[in-house]
DOPANU-69584 format. One record per residue (C-alpha): z negated, x negated, y; residue in one letter. Coordinates in steps of 0.05 Angstrom, whole numbers, plus 5000, padded with zeros to 4 digits. Each point is the difference from the previous one (the first is absolute). Example, Ala and Ser with C-alpha at 12.3 -4.5 7.8 and 13.67 -1.06 7.14 Angstrom:
! residues 2
484447544910A 501349735069S 
This chain:
! residues 390
551913773413X 495250345062X 494349934949X 501249324979X 499949845073X 493850315013X 497449544941X 501449395028X 497050105077X 492750234952X 495550565014X 501050275065X 494149815052X 494750535006X 500150465055X 496849905067X 496650475038X 500849825085X 502150385050X 507850095016X 499349965066X 495549405015X 505849504999X 503750455060X 493849975040X 499749224994X 507149874997X 499949635072X 493649785005X 497349714922X 495449345016X 501050055081X 492950355034X 501450715037X 497449955061X 496150685020X 503750395050X 493350095046X 496049605046X 493149964969X 497549705065X 501750585039X 497650534955X 492649694992X 499949815089X 503150745025X 496450374943X 494649684971X 497349605064X 501450385057X 499750734982X 493350314977X 502750494969X 503749674938X 495349425004X 494350594975X 505250384963X 500149264964X 492949814997X 498650724976X 504449934937X 498349284984X 493049985012X 499350704953X 505349754946X 496949244999X 492050284990X 503350494936X 497449814934X 504549864941X 499150124936X 503249674936X 501650314933X 502749754940X 502650524952X 496850555022X 493149675016X 497349715062X 498449335000X 494949865054X 500449154987X 506749985002X 501849305023X 505350355043X 494850375037X 495749345009X 506849775028X 501650525055X 492449975019X 500049205014X 507349775004X 499149415040X 494249535022X 501550275070X 501050674994X 495350624969X 504050594960X 499250495064X 502449505050X 505149714955X 502950764979X 499550205074X 504249405025X 504950254947X 500350715026X 500849765066X 505949594983X 503050544961X 498850575065X 501949605052X 506649634969X 501750414940X 499049444951X 494649664969X 499449324960X 495149774958X 499849274969X 496749904933X 497049354990X 500249934922X 497049544946X 505449974940X 500950734988X 493150285037X 499550175073X 494149645035X 501850155078X 503450515045X 502749935068X 502850535048X 505949575030X 503450215066X 505750434995X 504049685056X 500149344966X 503050274934X 507250114981X 502750274940X 504149634957X 505250464956X 502249824934X 507050184965X 496450614969X 497150305071X 493449914992X 496449375034X 500549434964X 495849605058X 496550035059X 499949555057X 493549905047X 501949595062X 494749645044X 503049705064X 505549544961X 497649934935X 501250554945X 497850144933X 503350424956X 497050334940X 504550144943X 496650614954X 502749774940X 494949374986X 494350134963X 497050704968X 498150275062X 505750005062X 496849725054X 500750465051X 498850775008X 504750395050X 497150645022X 504750465044X 499850725025X 507450394986X 505449865050X 505450404980X 505549515028X 497249274975X 500449804932X 493949475012X 496250125059X 495650625015X 500050445068X 494349975037X 495950615027X 500449655065X 508050084997X 499950644988X 496550185059X 503249515047X 501550485053X 493250315007X 497749345005X 504449795057X 498650575038X 492650024998X 499449225014X 505750125057X 494750645024X 494149524997X 504249445039X 501850595054X 492450235009X 498049174998X 506050015065X 497350545036X 493449805004X 501349275016X 503250375057X 494450355025X 502150544956X 505050275046X 506950114989X 505549545039X 503750175060X 504849915050X 499749775068X 505550405041X 502649655072X 500750435054X 502449605052X 505049965058X 506250424980X 503949574961X 494749424997X 497849614941X 494449544982X 503149225000X 499049594940X 494549685023X 495450635021X 502150224925X 496949484968X 494650035041X 498550644989X 500850004931X 495349314990X 494150455047X 500450544954X 499249604937X 494349625029X 496350535039X 500750654959X 502749864929X 494150004946X 493750264982X 496149455050X 503950355054X 497950744989X 497850425045X 503549585055X 503550365057X 507549925014X 501849805072X 506750225016X 503649895070X 508249925024X 502550554966X 496749884938X 498550634958X 496750034915X 503250464953X 496450034938X 505050054935X 496150424950X 502350404932X 496650744986X 494449994953X 504650314946X 504149345006X 494749555004X 495750234941X 498649414967X 493350234981X 503050544958X 506049434971X 494349534975X 496450534956X 505950234977X 502149304983X 493649744972X 500950624951X 505849794980X 498249324983X 494250264959X 504450434957X 504249424986X 493949674975X 497450604960X 493850045041X 497550685031X 499250025069X 492750194997X 497849344977X 502749645050X 496450405057X 506750335028X 499350715035X 499450524952X 495350464956X 494849484996X 495250434957X 495749804942X 503950394949X 506649755016X 498249335006X 497550024931X 505950344985X 504649415031X 496449524971X 500150254930X 507650105012X 500249235024X 497149814941X 503250444955X 508250025027X 499249115030X 494049584975X 500650194926X 507149974991X 500749325030X 493849744964X 503450294945X 506349635000X 497249445018X 495249974946X 505650144940X 504149415037X 494649554996X 498650164926X 507350014986X 500149245027X 493249784968X 499150434934X 504949484956X 495649425028X 494250264967X 504450264937X 498250775002X 502250675020X 496149875069X 499950645058X 496849955061X 498750675029X 494850185068X 494150294980X 498950695025X 493050194980X 498149415055X 503350345049X 495550375047X 505550405042X 502050384926X 493450114972X 499950725013X 507050064961X 497649474945X 493150484994X 505250614990X 504249754947X 493449784960X 497950755007X 506050314974X 501149504946X 492350044972X 501250774998X 505949934963X 496650134933X 506849934955X 499849335018X 497749464952X 495449475034X 505749454997X 504250455035X 495750135055X 498149235012X 508149955002X 501650625047X 495649625061X 502549294986X 495349764955X 502349684923X 497950334934X 492549824974X 500149424962X 497150034933X 494849494974X 503749634940X 
């Protein structure tokens, strides 16, 4: 009887492979925008716009990564004329490839997220645009993955559905975030405490200079026994001090005291107010969060030529190349189906001047390996097998 009922239902539907936890993630969020838990404006203002260490870290990484050349490969063979390369080099009428990629990396470093819009004609993408991350909101679907993105400017919102057309209109790049399902974590957030210390130390120094580089003090009234200043006298004395002795323009003006008044400067020990050392430690921690060696930022240290060269190589190996490689991989996975091939984009390490010594050493070792064939040697240094003419 059981087999008879199974036959009436027909053959079982084919099994669909999907995440079993995805629906749990989107159980309460399906179809509604998920708002970012951070303030992009504050990160940009307090970090990139106000702090010189953050500004230089972002510029250093974004500019170097944007100028790193990409190579396209299909089935292991390099394709110098692939349309995806042409698109990334001339993404839209108003931007060149370097400016577009610099904006993309800048958004990724400041916000932890970056978004690329593809303007397509049919199946083929014709233009790419980097969109501001603070205006974009993820709209998760029932499977837990984004089904759309809402881009809001003022009172107007445009929804980009990811299931429209052969190519999803939005590519979302994000840095790893351990407790967020949809948005990435900015390095500025990880260095927020050091950033506040660095900014506060700078503000304190500025206030000290505005006050003629003198710490604050107190006027002590030592008049007749039991005597105190009247309210009118107190207000007049306070106003005279602010107008005649406060600020850099009044630097060096003598303070004349009368009527039992005595000036007591208030100060802390140099160990308690070592702001210079505190700023240096905070600057190094900010650089650590971004993965930039302090030597490249001009921070005090062992600034020798040998150390600078090693720091530059470490910067490329540990920070720039992984960032460019993961971004290129995401672009290739996104654009590849539109061009109908298994596209691979990767950085051209031979064009990186900082790694020239390492590449030369690799070529020398591979060339000396006589047990390798010519094709194996080419693959060992990153080139495909030699094409045999038909």
